[in-house]
PDB file with SEQRES, HELIX, SHEET and CRYST1 records, atoms N, CA, C and O in Angstrom:
SEQRES   1 A   83  MET ARG LEU PRO VAL TYR PRO ILE LYS GLY ASP GLU ARG          
SEQRES   2 A   83  TRP GLU LEU LEU SER LYS ILE VAL ASP LYS LEU GLU THR          
SEQRES   3 A   83  ARG GLU ILE LYS LYS VAL LEU ALA ARG TYR LYS ILE THR          
SEQRES   4 A   83  PRO VAL ASN LYS ALA ILE GLU PHE LEU LYS VAL ILE ILE          
SEQRES   5 A   83  LEU ALA MET PHE PHE GLU LEU GLU ILE SER TYR ALA VAL          
SEQRES   6 A   83  SER GLU VAL ASN LYS ARG TYR GLU LEU ARG LYS PHE LEU          
SEQRES   7 A   83  ARG ILE GLU LYS ARG                                          
HELIX    1 AA1 GLU A   12  LEU A   24  1                                  13    
HELIX    2 AA2 ARG A   27  ARG A   35  1                                   9    
HELIX    3 AA3 VAL A   41  PHE A   56  1                                  16    
HELIX    4 AA4 ILE A   61  LYS A   70  1                                  10    
HELIX    5 AA5 TYR A   72  LEU A   78  1                                   7    
CRYST1    1.000    1.000    1.000  90.00  90.00  90.00 P 1           1          
ATOM      1  N   MET A   1      13.194 -13.722 -13.790  1.00  0.00           N  
ATOM      2  CA  MET A   1      12.251 -14.136 -12.771  1.00  0.00           C  
ATOM      3  C   MET A   1      12.201 -13.095 -11.670  1.00  0.00           C  
ATOM      4  O   MET A   1      13.237 -12.657 -11.169  1.00  0.00           O  
ATOM      5  N   ARG A   2      11.006 -12.706 -11.301  1.00  0.00           N  
ATOM      6  CA  ARG A   2      10.800 -11.709 -10.243  1.00  0.00           C  
ATOM      7  C   ARG A   2      10.700 -12.401  -8.871  1.00  0.00           C  
ATOM      8  O   ARG A   2      10.174 -13.504  -8.731  1.00  0.00           O  
ATOM      9  N   LEU A   3      11.224 -11.702  -7.894  1.00  0.00           N  
ATOM     10  CA  LEU A   3      11.133 -12.273  -6.520  1.00  0.00           C  
ATOM     11  C   LEU A   3       9.805 -11.915  -5.910  1.00  0.00           C  
ATOM     12  O   LEU A   3       9.276 -10.829  -6.148  1.00  0.00           O  
ATOM     13  N   PRO A   4       9.250 -12.844  -5.104  1.00  0.00           N  
ATOM     14  CA  PRO A   4       7.966 -12.549  -4.460  1.00  0.00           C  
ATOM     15  C   PRO A   4       8.139 -11.501  -3.403  1.00  0.00           C  
ATOM     16  O   PRO A   4       9.236 -11.340  -2.867  1.00  0.00           O  
ATOM     17  N   VAL A   5       7.101 -10.791  -3.092  1.00  0.00           N  
ATOM     18  CA  VAL A   5       7.123  -9.706  -2.098  1.00  0.00           C  
ATOM     19  C   VAL A   5       6.406 -10.187  -0.825  1.00  0.00           C  
ATOM     20  O   VAL A   5       5.194 -10.398  -0.816  1.00  0.00           O  
ATOM     21  N   TYR A   6       7.199 -10.353   0.249  1.00  0.00           N  
ATOM     22  CA  TYR A   6       6.661 -10.782   1.527  1.00  0.00           C  
ATOM     23  C   TYR A   6       7.041  -9.777   2.599  1.00  0.00           C  
ATOM     24  O   TYR A   6       8.211  -9.402   2.685  1.00  0.00           O  
ATOM     25  N   PRO A   7       6.090  -9.320   3.430  1.00  0.00           N  
ATOM     26  CA  PRO A   7       6.457  -8.439   4.559  1.00  0.00           C  
ATOM     27  C   PRO A   7       7.289  -9.182   5.570  1.00  0.00           C  
ATOM     28  O   PRO A   7       6.969 -10.307   5.952  1.00  0.00           O  
ATOM     29  N   ILE A   8       8.354  -8.548   5.999  1.00  0.00           N  
ATOM     30  CA  ILE A   8       9.274  -9.172   6.967  1.00  0.00           C  
ATOM     31  C   ILE A   8       9.370  -8.302   8.209  1.00  0.00           C  
ATOM     32  O   ILE A   8       9.788  -7.146   8.145  1.00  0.00           O  
ATOM     33  N   LYS A   9       8.972  -8.881   9.351  1.00  0.00           N  
ATOM     34  CA  LYS A   9       9.057  -8.105  10.636  1.00  0.00           C  
ATOM     35  C   LYS A   9      10.505  -7.886  10.965  1.00  0.00           C  
ATOM     36  O   LYS A   9      11.355  -8.758  10.790  1.00  0.00           O  
ATOM     37  N   GLY A  10      10.759  -6.698  11.446  1.00  0.00           N  
ATOM     38  CA  GLY A  10      12.148  -6.336  11.867  1.00  0.00           C  
ATOM     39  C   GLY A  10      12.983  -5.739  10.758  1.00  0.00           C  
ATOM     40  O   GLY A  10      14.018  -5.134  11.037  1.00  0.00           O  
ATOM     41  N   ASP A  11      12.569  -5.888   9.490  1.00  0.00           N  
ATOM     42  CA  ASP A  11      13.345  -5.263   8.407  1.00  0.00           C  
ATOM     43  C   ASP A  11      13.040  -3.793   8.344  1.00  0.00           C  
ATOM     44  O   ASP A  11      11.875  -3.400   8.397  1.00  0.00           O  
ATOM     45  N   GLU A  12      14.067  -2.963   8.231  1.00  0.00           N  
ATOM     46  CA  GLU A  12      13.952  -1.532   8.270  1.00  0.00           C  
ATOM     47  C   GLU A  12      13.034  -0.979   7.201  1.00  0.00           C  
ATOM     48  O   GLU A  12      12.232  -0.082   7.461  1.00  0.00           O  
ATOM     49  N   ARG A  13      13.152  -1.520   5.986  1.00  0.00           N  
ATOM     50  CA  ARG A  13      12.302  -1.035   4.864  1.00  0.00           C  
ATOM     51  C   ARG A  13      10.837  -1.325   5.125  1.00  0.00           C  
ATOM     52  O   ARG A  13       9.983  -0.489   4.829  1.00  0.00           O  
ATOM     53  N   TRP A  14      10.534  -2.466   5.663  1.00  0.00           N  
ATOM     54  CA  TRP A  14       9.153  -2.820   5.916  1.00  0.00           C  
ATOM     55  C   TRP A  14       8.623  -2.028   7.114  1.00  0.00           C  
ATOM     56  O   TRP A  14       7.443  -1.678   7.145  1.00  0.00           O  
ATOM     57  N   GLU A  15       9.470  -1.746   8.086  1.00  0.00           N  
ATOM     58  CA  GLU A  15       9.037  -0.915   9.208  1.00  0.00           C  
ATOM     59  C   GLU A  15       8.719   0.502   8.803  1.00  0.00           C  
ATOM     60  O   GLU A  15       7.751   1.087   9.289  1.00  0.00           O  
ATOM     61  N   LEU A  16       9.530   1.069   7.909  1.00  0.00           N  
ATOM     62  CA  LEU A  16       9.275   2.384   7.369  1.00  0.00           C  
ATOM     63  C   LEU A  16       7.977   2.418   6.536  1.00  0.00           C  
ATOM     64  O   LEU A  16       7.172   3.344   6.639  1.00  0.00           O  
ATOM     65  N   LEU A  17       7.811   1.383   5.720  1.00  0.00           N  
ATOM     66  CA  LEU A  17       6.605   1.294   4.887  1.00  0.00           C  
ATOM     67  C   LEU A  17       5.392   1.196   5.801  1.00  0.00           C  
ATOM     68  O   LEU A  17       4.354   1.783   5.495  1.00  0.00           O  
ATOM     69  N   SER A  18       5.490   0.480   6.902  1.00  0.00           N  
ATOM     70  CA  SER A  18       4.399   0.319   7.860  1.00  0.00           C  
ATOM     71  C   SER A  18       3.986   1.701   8.420  1.00  0.00           C  
ATOM     72  O   SER A  18       2.797   1.983   8.574  1.00  0.00           O  
ATOM     73  N   LYS A  19       4.964   2.535   8.714  1.00  0.00           N  
ATOM     74  CA  LYS A  19       4.696   3.878   9.240  1.00  0.00           C  
ATOM     75  C   LYS A  19       4.013   4.735   8.165  1.00  0.00           C  
ATOM     76  O   LYS A  19       3.128   5.534   8.471  1.00  0.00           O  
ATOM     77  N   ILE A  20       4.428   4.563   6.913  1.00  0.00           N  
ATOM     78  CA  ILE A  20       3.792   5.296   5.815  1.00  0.00           C  
ATOM     79  C   ILE A  20       2.337   4.878   5.670  1.00  0.00           C  
ATOM     80  O   ILE A  20       1.448   5.716   5.512  1.00  0.00           O  
ATOM     81  N   VAL A  21       2.107   3.568   5.727  1.00  0.00           N  
ATOM     82  CA  VAL A  21       0.725   3.030   5.601  1.00  0.00           C  
ATOM     83  C   VAL A  21      -0.128   3.566   6.754  1.00  0.00           C  
ATOM     84  O   VAL A  21      -1.277   3.956   6.546  1.00  0.00           O  
ATOM     85  N   ASP A  22       0.431   3.586   7.969  1.00  0.00           N  
ATOM     86  CA  ASP A  22      -0.291   4.121   9.112  1.00  0.00           C  
ATOM     87  C   ASP A  22      -0.692   5.585   8.860  1.00  0.00           C  
ATOM     88  O   ASP A  22      -1.824   5.986   9.128  1.00  0.00           O  
ATOM     89  N   LYS A  23       0.235   6.348   8.353  1.00  0.00           N  
ATOM     90  CA  LYS A  23      -0.051   7.775   8.094  1.00  0.00           C  
ATOM     91  C   LYS A  23      -1.110   7.933   6.998  1.00  0.00           C  
ATOM     92  O   LYS A  23      -1.933   8.846   7.072  1.00  0.00           O  
ATOM     93  N   LEU A  24      -1.106   7.080   6.006  1.00  0.00           N  
ATOM     94  CA  LEU A  24      -2.084   7.203   4.912  1.00  0.00           C  
ATOM     95  C   LEU A  24      -3.524   6.946   5.424  1.00  0.00           C  
ATOM     96  O   LEU A  24      -4.483   7.398   4.798  1.00  0.00           O  
ATOM     97  N   GLU A  25      -3.675   6.257   6.502  1.00  0.00           N  
ATOM     98  CA  GLU A  25      -4.990   5.938   7.022  1.00  0.00           C  
ATOM     99  C   GLU A  25      -5.493   6.911   8.047  1.00  0.00           C  
ATOM    100  O   GLU A  25      -6.541   6.663   8.642  1.00  0.00           O  
ATOM    101  N   THR A  26      -4.799   8.020   8.293  1.00  0.00           N  
ATOM    102  CA  THR A  26      -5.238   8.985   9.250  1.00  0.00           C  
ATOM    103  C   THR A  26      -6.379   9.836   8.689  1.00  0.00           C  
ATOM    104  O   THR A  26      -6.559   9.947   7.476  1.00  0.00           O  
ATOM    105  N   ARG A  27      -7.111  10.407   9.570  1.00  0.00           N  
ATOM    106  CA  ARG A  27      -8.219  11.294   9.190  1.00  0.00           C  
ATOM    107  C   ARG A  27      -7.692  12.496   8.432  1.00  0.00           C  
ATOM    108  O   ARG A  27      -8.326  12.967   7.488  1.00  0.00           O  
ATOM    109  N   GLU A  28      -6.559  12.983   8.832  1.00  0.00           N  
ATOM    110  CA  GLU A  28      -5.977  14.142   8.178  1.00  0.00           C  
ATOM    111  C   GLU A  28      -5.731  13.919   6.685  1.00  0.00           C  
ATOM    112  O   GLU A  28      -6.024  14.801   5.877  1.00  0.00           O  
ATOM    113  N   ILE A  29      -5.220  12.803   6.323  1.00  0.00           N  
ATOM    114  CA  ILE A  29      -4.972  12.423   4.937  1.00  0.00           C  
ATOM    115  C   ILE A  29      -6.256  12.291   4.180  1.00  0.00           C  
ATOM    116  O   ILE A  29      -6.360  12.747   3.042  1.00  0.00           O  
ATOM    117  N   LYS A  30      -7.254  11.666   4.799  1.00  0.00           N  
ATOM    118  CA  LYS A  30      -8.569  11.483   4.174  1.00  0.00           C  
ATOM    119  C   LYS A  30      -9.185  12.862   3.900  1.00  0.00           C  
ATOM    120  O   LYS A  30      -9.810  13.055   2.858  1.00  0.00           O  
ATOM    121  N   LYS A  31      -9.019  13.821   4.818  1.00  0.00           N  
ATOM    122  CA  LYS A  31      -9.574  15.156   4.635  1.00  0.00           C  
ATOM    123  C   LYS A  31      -8.876  15.868   3.438  1.00  0.00           C  
ATOM    124  O   LYS A  31      -9.521  16.570   2.659  1.00  0.00           O  
ATOM    125  N   VAL A  32      -7.597  15.675   3.324  1.00  0.00           N  
ATOM    126  CA  VAL A  32      -6.839  16.317   2.248  1.00  0.00           C  
ATOM    127  C   VAL A  32      -7.281  15.769   0.913  1.00  0.00           C  
ATOM    128  O   VAL A  32      -7.451  16.522  -0.046  1.00  0.00           O  
ATOM    129  N   LEU A  33      -7.470  14.460   0.838  1.00  0.00           N  
ATOM    130  CA  LEU A  33      -7.943  13.847  -0.425  1.00  0.00           C  
ATOM    131  C   LEU A  33      -9.297  14.340  -0.772  1.00  0.00           C  
ATOM    132  O   LEU A  33      -9.558  14.641  -1.937  1.00  0.00           O  
ATOM    133  N   ALA A  34     -10.169  14.438   0.175  1.00  0.00           N  
ATOM    134  CA  ALA A  34     -11.515  14.911  -0.070  1.00  0.00           C  
ATOM    135  C   ALA A  34     -11.521  16.376  -0.468  1.00  0.00           C  
ATOM    136  O   ALA A  34     -12.304  16.782  -1.326  1.00  0.00           O  
ATOM    137  N   ARG A  35     -10.649  17.179   0.153  1.00  0.00           N  
ATOM    138  CA  ARG A  35     -10.545  18.591  -0.212  1.00  0.00           C  
ATOM    139  C   ARG A  35     -10.177  18.810  -1.671  1.00  0.00           C  
ATOM    140  O   ARG A  35     -10.652  19.748  -2.311  1.00  0.00           O  
ATOM    141  N   TYR A  36      -9.321  17.930  -2.192  1.00  0.00           N  
ATOM    142  CA  TYR A  36      -8.915  18.013  -3.578  1.00  0.00           C  
ATOM    143  C   TYR A  36      -9.769  17.196  -4.505  1.00  0.00           C  
ATOM    144  O   TYR A  36      -9.367  16.900  -5.630  1.00  0.00           O  
ATOM    145  N   LYS A  37     -10.981  16.817  -4.032  1.00  0.00           N  
ATOM    146  CA  LYS A  37     -12.021  16.145  -4.835  1.00  0.00           C  
ATOM    147  C   LYS A  37     -11.551  14.770  -5.340  1.00  0.00           C  
ATOM    148  O   LYS A  37     -11.977  14.335  -6.410  1.00  0.00           O  
ATOM    149  N   ILE A  38     -10.699  14.095  -4.603  1.00  0.00           N  
ATOM    150  CA  ILE A  38     -10.251  12.767  -4.920  1.00  0.00           C  
ATOM    151  C   ILE A  38     -11.175  11.792  -4.194  1.00  0.00           C  
ATOM    152  O   ILE A  38     -11.041  11.551  -2.994  1.00  0.00           O  
ATOM    153  N   THR A  39     -12.117  11.240  -4.959  1.00  0.00           N  
ATOM    154  CA  THR A  39     -13.098  10.355  -4.359  1.00  0.00           C  
ATOM    155  C   THR A  39     -13.213   9.101  -5.239  1.00  0.00           C  
ATOM    156  O   THR A  39     -12.917   9.176  -6.432  1.00  0.00           O  
ATOM    157  N   PRO A  40     -13.611   8.014  -4.719  1.00  0.00           N  
ATOM    158  CA  PRO A  40     -13.828   7.701  -3.292  1.00  0.00           C  
ATOM    159  C   PRO A  40     -12.521   7.652  -2.537  1.00  0.00           C  
ATOM    160  O   PRO A  40     -11.532   7.114  -3.035  1.00  0.00           O  
ATOM    161  N   VAL A  41     -12.509   8.204  -1.352  1.00  0.00           N  
ATOM    162  CA  VAL A  41     -11.268   8.371  -0.591  1.00  0.00           C  
ATOM    163  C   VAL A  41     -10.649   7.034  -0.225  1.00  0.00           C  
ATOM    164  O   VAL A  41      -9.437   6.865  -0.356  1.00  0.00           O  
ATOM    165  N   ASN A  42     -11.447   6.084   0.229  1.00  0.00           N  
ATOM    166  CA  ASN A  42     -10.894   4.801   0.674  1.00  0.00           C  
ATOM    167  C   ASN A  42     -10.227   4.040  -0.484  1.00  0.00           C  
ATOM    168  O   ASN A  42      -9.170   3.433  -0.314  1.00  0.00           O  
ATOM    169  N   LYS A  43     -10.854   4.082  -1.639  1.00  0.00           N  
ATOM    170  CA  LYS A  43     -10.231   3.411  -2.802  1.00  0.00           C  
ATOM    171  C   LYS A  43      -8.934   4.136  -3.218  1.00  0.00           C  
ATOM    172  O   LYS A  43      -7.953   3.491  -3.587  1.00  0.00           O  
ATOM    173  N   ALA A  44      -8.939   5.472  -3.156  1.00  0.00           N  
ATOM    174  CA  ALA A  44      -7.707   6.263  -3.488  1.00  0.00           C  
ATOM    175  C   ALA A  44      -6.592   5.898  -2.508  1.00  0.00           C  
ATOM    176  O   ALA A  44      -5.429   5.819  -2.905  1.00  0.00           O  
ATOM    177  N   ILE A  45      -6.918   5.679  -1.264  1.00  0.00           N  
ATOM    178  CA  ILE A  45      -5.866   5.281  -0.280  1.00  0.00           C  
ATOM    179  C   ILE A  45      -5.324   3.918  -0.634  1.00  0.00           C  
ATOM    180  O   ILE A  45      -4.118   3.698  -0.528  1.00  0.00           O  
ATOM    181  N   GLU A  46      -6.176   2.984  -1.057  1.00  0.00           N  
ATOM    182  CA  GLU A  46      -5.693   1.657  -1.441  1.00  0.00           C  
ATOM    183  C   GLU A  46      -4.739   1.775  -2.660  1.00  0.00           C  
ATOM    184  O   GLU A  46      -3.687   1.138  -2.712  1.00  0.00           O  
ATOM    185  N   PHE A  47      -5.133   2.577  -3.588  1.00  0.00           N  
ATOM    186  CA  PHE A  47      -4.276   2.795  -4.824  1.00  0.00           C  
ATOM    187  C   PHE A  47      -2.937   3.386  -4.373  1.00  0.00           C  
ATOM    188  O   PHE A  47      -1.885   2.947  -4.837  1.00  0.00           O  
ATOM    189  N   LEU A  48      -2.964   4.368  -3.484  1.00  0.00           N  
ATOM    190  CA  LEU A  48      -1.700   4.985  -3.008  1.00  0.00           C  
ATOM    191  C   LEU A  48      -0.800   3.979  -2.303  1.00  0.00           C  
ATOM    192  O   LEU A  48       0.422   4.013  -2.453  1.00  0.00           O  
ATOM    193  N   LYS A  49      -1.412   3.085  -1.534  1.00  0.00           N  
ATOM    194  CA  LYS A  49      -0.618   2.077  -0.843  1.00  0.00           C  
ATOM    195  C   LYS A  49       0.127   1.187  -1.835  1.00  0.00           C  
ATOM    196  O   LYS A  49       1.314   0.902  -1.671  1.00  0.00           O  
ATOM    197  N   VAL A  50      -0.595   0.757  -2.863  1.00  0.00           N  
ATOM    198  CA  VAL A  50       0.047  -0.132  -3.861  1.00  0.00           C  
ATOM    199  C   VAL A  50       1.096   0.642  -4.664  1.00  0.00           C  
ATOM    200  O   VAL A  50       2.148   0.087  -4.983  1.00  0.00           O  
ATOM    201  N   ILE A  51       0.842   1.875  -4.989  1.00  0.00           N  
ATOM    202  CA  ILE A  51       1.853   2.665  -5.716  1.00  0.00           C  
ATOM    203  C   ILE A  51       3.054   2.904  -4.900  1.00  0.00           C  
ATOM    204  O   ILE A  51       4.172   2.809  -5.406  1.00  0.00           O  
ATOM    205  N   ILE A  52       2.871   3.223  -3.605  1.00  0.00           N  
ATOM    206  CA  ILE A  52       4.012   3.432  -2.749  1.00  0.00           C  
ATOM    207  C   ILE A  52       4.814   2.157  -2.516  1.00  0.00           C  
ATOM    208  O   ILE A  52       6.042   2.194  -2.446  1.00  0.00           O  
ATOM    209  N   LEU A  53       4.125   1.044  -2.399  1.00  0.00           N  
ATOM    210  CA  LEU A  53       4.800  -0.288  -2.335  1.00  0.00           C  
ATOM    211  C   LEU A  53       5.686  -0.531  -3.557  1.00  0.00           C  
ATOM    212  O   LEU A  53       6.825  -0.983  -3.442  1.00  0.00           O  
ATOM    213  N   ALA A  54       5.124  -0.217  -4.738  1.00  0.00           N  
ATOM    214  CA  ALA A  54       5.890  -0.396  -5.981  1.00  0.00           C  
ATOM    215  C   ALA A  54       7.100   0.515  -6.064  1.00  0.00           C  
ATOM    216  O   ALA A  54       8.175   0.099  -6.499  1.00  0.00           O  
ATOM    217  N   MET A  55       6.922   1.741  -5.651  1.00  0.00           N  
ATOM    218  CA  MET A  55       8.013   2.687  -5.680  1.00  0.00           C  
ATOM    219  C   MET A  55       9.069   2.312  -4.654  1.00  0.00           C  
ATOM    220  O   MET A  55      10.267   2.391  -4.926  1.00  0.00           O  
ATOM    221  N   PHE A  56       8.621   1.908  -3.484  1.00  0.00           N  
ATOM    222  CA  PHE A  56       9.531   1.576  -2.379  1.00  0.00           C  
ATOM    223  C   PHE A  56      10.475   0.419  -2.675  1.00  0.00           C  
ATOM    224  O   PHE A  56      11.638   0.429  -2.270  1.00  0.00           O  
ATOM    225  N   PHE A  57       9.944  -0.603  -3.406  1.00  0.00           N  
ATOM    226  CA  PHE A  57      10.738  -1.748  -3.725  1.00  0.00           C  
ATOM    227  C   PHE A  57      11.130  -1.799  -5.218  1.00  0.00           C  
ATOM    228  O   PHE A  57      11.574  -2.828  -5.729  1.00  0.00           O  
ATOM    229  N   GLU A  58      10.953  -0.673  -5.880  1.00  0.00           N  
ATOM    230  CA  GLU A  58      11.351  -0.597  -7.335  1.00  0.00           C  
ATOM    231  C   GLU A  58      10.722  -1.665  -8.155  1.00  0.00           C  
ATOM    232  O   GLU A  58      11.411  -2.376  -8.888  1.00  0.00           O  
ATOM    233  N   LEU A  59       9.408  -1.803  -8.053  1.00  0.00           N  
ATOM    234  CA  LEU A  59       8.580  -2.774  -8.788  1.00  0.00           C  
ATOM    235  C   LEU A  59       7.750  -2.095  -9.845  1.00  0.00           C  
ATOM    236  O   LEU A  59       7.442  -0.908  -9.735  1.00  0.00           O  
ATOM    237  N   GLU A  60       7.395  -2.816 -10.842  1.00  0.00           N  
ATOM    238  CA  GLU A  60       6.381  -2.293 -11.764  1.00  0.00           C  
ATOM    239  C   GLU A  60       5.040  -2.288 -11.021  1.00  0.00           C  
ATOM    240  O   GLU A  60       4.783  -3.171 -10.203  1.00  0.00           O  
ATOM    241  N   ILE A  61       4.217  -1.334 -11.292  1.00  0.00           N  
ATOM    242  CA  ILE A  61       2.943  -1.229 -10.605  1.00  0.00           C  
ATOM    243  C   ILE A  61       2.108  -2.466 -10.908  1.00  0.00           C  
ATOM    244  O   ILE A  61       1.467  -3.000 -10.003  1.00  0.00           O  
ATOM    245  N   SER A  62       2.095  -2.934 -12.141  1.00  0.00           N  
ATOM    246  CA  SER A  62       1.312  -4.143 -12.471  1.00  0.00           C  
ATOM    247  C   SER A  62       1.764  -5.356 -11.649  1.00  0.00           C  
ATOM    248  O   SER A  62       0.945  -6.161 -11.205  1.00  0.00           O  
ATOM    249  N   TYR A  63       3.085  -5.469 -11.457  1.00  0.00           N  
ATOM    250  CA  TYR A  63       3.580  -6.589 -10.645  1.00  0.00           C  
ATOM    251  C   TYR A  63       3.201  -6.434  -9.207  1.00  0.00           C  
ATOM    252  O   TYR A  63       2.861  -7.414  -8.544  1.00  0.00           O  
ATOM    253  N   ALA A  64       3.254  -5.198  -8.697  1.00  0.00           N  
ATOM    254  CA  ALA A  64       2.845  -4.915  -7.284  1.00  0.00           C  
ATOM    255  C   ALA A  64       1.381  -5.275  -7.063  1.00  0.00           C  
ATOM    256  O   ALA A  64       1.012  -5.836  -6.031  1.00  0.00           O  
ATOM    257  N   VAL A  65       0.535  -4.932  -8.076  1.00  0.00           N  
ATOM    258  CA  VAL A  65      -0.895  -5.246  -7.982  1.00  0.00           C  
ATOM    259  C   VAL A  65      -1.078  -6.749  -7.939  1.00  0.00           C  
ATOM    260  O   VAL A  65      -1.838  -7.258  -7.116  1.00  0.00           O  
ATOM    261  N   SER A  66      -0.392  -7.464  -8.816  1.00  0.00           N  
ATOM    262  CA  SER A  66      -0.555  -8.895  -8.819  1.00  0.00           C  
ATOM    263  C   SER A  66      -0.033  -9.569  -7.568  1.00  0.00           C  
ATOM    264  O   SER A  66      -0.588 -10.584  -7.147  1.00  0.00           O  
ATOM    265  N   GLU A  67       0.980  -9.057  -6.983  1.00  0.00           N  
ATOM    266  CA  GLU A  67       1.468  -9.603  -5.712  1.00  0.00           C  
ATOM    267  C   GLU A  67       0.484  -9.351  -4.575  1.00  0.00           C  
ATOM    268  O   GLU A  67       0.261 -10.226  -3.739  1.00  0.00           O  
ATOM    269  N   VAL A  68      -0.099  -8.171  -4.542  1.00  0.00           N  
ATOM    270  CA  VAL A  68      -1.106  -7.848  -3.524  1.00  0.00           C  
ATOM    271  C   VAL A  68      -2.294  -8.753  -3.689  1.00  0.00           C  
ATOM    272  O   VAL A  68      -2.835  -9.252  -2.702  1.00  0.00           O  
ATOM    273  N   ASN A  69      -2.714  -8.976  -4.921  1.00  0.00           N  
ATOM    274  CA  ASN A  69      -3.851  -9.898  -5.147  1.00  0.00           C  
ATOM    275  C   ASN A  69      -3.578 -11.338  -4.804  1.00  0.00           C  
ATOM    276  O   ASN A  69      -4.488 -12.056  -4.391  1.00  0.00           O  
ATOM    277  N   LYS A  70      -2.343 -11.780  -4.965  1.00  0.00           N  
ATOM    278  CA  LYS A  70      -1.946 -13.184  -4.676  1.00  0.00           C  
ATOM    279  C   LYS A  70      -1.641 -13.456  -3.235  1.00  0.00           C  
ATOM    280  O   LYS A  70      -1.888 -14.569  -2.771  1.00  0.00           O  
ATOM    281  N   ARG A  71      -1.115 -12.502  -2.496  1.00  0.00           N  
ATOM    282  CA  ARG A  71      -0.557 -12.778  -1.200  1.00  0.00           C  
ATOM    283  C   ARG A  71      -1.370 -12.139  -0.056  1.00  0.00           C  
ATOM    284  O   ARG A  71      -1.436 -10.917   0.084  1.00  0.00           O  
ATOM    285  N   TYR A  72      -1.994 -13.030   0.764  1.00  0.00           N  
ATOM    286  CA  TYR A  72      -2.748 -12.607   1.868  1.00  0.00           C  
ATOM    287  C   TYR A  72      -1.939 -11.786   2.876  1.00  0.00           C  
ATOM    288  O   TYR A  72      -2.428 -10.793   3.416  1.00  0.00           O  
ATOM    289  N   GLU A  73      -0.676 -12.220   3.124  1.00  0.00           N  
ATOM    290  CA  GLU A  73       0.142 -11.489   4.082  1.00  0.00           C  
ATOM    291  C   GLU A  73       0.351 -10.049   3.678  1.00  0.00           C  
ATOM    292  O   GLU A  73       0.347  -9.147   4.516  1.00  0.00           O  
ATOM    293  N   LEU A  74       0.532  -9.839   2.390  1.00  0.00           N  
ATOM    294  CA  LEU A  74       0.767  -8.531   1.887  1.00  0.00           C  
ATOM    295  C   LEU A  74      -0.503  -7.674   1.983  1.00  0.00           C  
ATOM    296  O   LEU A  74      -0.415  -6.500   2.343  1.00  0.00           O  
ATOM    297  N   ARG A  75      -1.645  -8.215   1.679  1.00  0.00           N  
ATOM    298  CA  ARG A  75      -2.896  -7.527   1.829  1.00  0.00           C  
ATOM    299  C   ARG A  75      -3.155  -7.150   3.286  1.00  0.00           C  
ATOM    300  O   ARG A  75      -3.638  -6.056   3.576  1.00  0.00           O  
ATOM    301  N   LYS A  76      -2.825  -8.077   4.208  1.00  0.00           N  
ATOM    302  CA  LYS A  76      -2.991  -7.829   5.629  1.00  0.00           C  
ATOM    303  C   LYS A  76      -2.063  -6.730   6.076  1.00  0.00           C  
ATOM    304  O   LYS A  76      -2.474  -5.866   6.852  1.00  0.00           O  
ATOM    305  N   PHE A  77      -0.812  -6.726   5.613  1.00  0.00           N  
ATOM    306  CA  PHE A  77       0.179  -5.678   5.973  1.00  0.00           C  
ATOM    307  C   PHE A  77      -0.281  -4.307   5.498  1.00  0.00           C  
ATOM    308  O   PHE A  77      -0.158  -3.310   6.209  1.00  0.00           O  
ATOM    309  N   LEU A  78      -0.818  -4.279   4.271  1.00  0.00           N  
ATOM    310  CA  LEU A  78      -1.254  -3.001   3.694  1.00  0.00           C  
ATOM    311  C   LEU A  78      -2.674  -2.618   4.079  1.00  0.00           C  
ATOM    312  O   LEU A  78      -3.159  -1.537   3.747  1.00  0.00           O  
ATOM    313  N   ARG A  79      -3.335  -3.543   4.796  1.00  0.00           N  
ATOM    314  CA  ARG A  79      -4.753  -3.376   5.200  1.00  0.00           C  
ATOM    315  C   ARG A  79      -5.677  -3.101   4.032  1.00  0.00           C  
ATOM    316  O   ARG A  79      -6.443  -2.138   4.017  1.00  0.00           O  
ATOM    317  N   ILE A  80      -5.573  -3.979   3.065  1.00  0.00           N  
ATOM    318  CA  ILE A  80      -6.382  -3.945   1.833  1.00  0.00           C  
ATOM    319  C   ILE A  80      -7.254  -5.161   1.824  1.00  0.00           C  
ATOM    320  O   ILE A  80      -6.771  -6.275   2.030  1.00  0.00           O  
ATOM    321  N   GLU A  81      -8.574  -4.970   1.583  1.00  0.00           N  
ATOM    322  CA  GLU A  81      -9.457  -6.077   1.438  1.00  0.00           C  
ATOM    323  C   GLU A  81      -9.475  -6.599  -0.004  1.00  0.00           C  
ATOM    324  O   GLU A  81      -9.384  -5.827  -0.959  1.00  0.00           O  
ATOM    325  N   LYS A  82      -9.590  -7.880  -0.134  1.00  0.00           N  
ATOM    326  CA  LYS A  82      -9.654  -8.474  -1.467  1.00  0.00           C  
ATOM    327  C   LYS A  82     -11.044  -8.204  -2.065  1.00  0.00           C  
ATOM    328  O   LYS A  82     -12.054  -8.348  -1.375  1.00  0.00           O  
ATOM    329  N   ARG A  83     -11.092  -7.818  -3.327  1.00  0.00           N  
ATOM    330  CA  ARG A  83     -12.369  -7.508  -3.946  1.00  0.00           C  
ATOM    331  C   ARG A  83     -12.790  -8.682  -4.852  1.00  0.00           C  
ATOM    332  O   ARG A  83     -13.849  -8.630  -5.478  1.00  0.00           O  
TER     333      ARG A  83                                                      
END                                                                             
């Protein structure tokens, strides 16, 4: 059984992940992605957020995607809109 993924305020890992998410949304990162012809940039940033979440908590990417789709709190933390 896999544990659910919930953002926890005050936890060091979640605070560090929050800083990484903030950095991913900067104009500088968007320019770099566009320079390397990675388009659409906003969708690529969403993918990167989910991949980094999976790596950060040692999850399978498919499980990280399903958790993001299921949990509003996680989408809000990662600033990802549900499609």
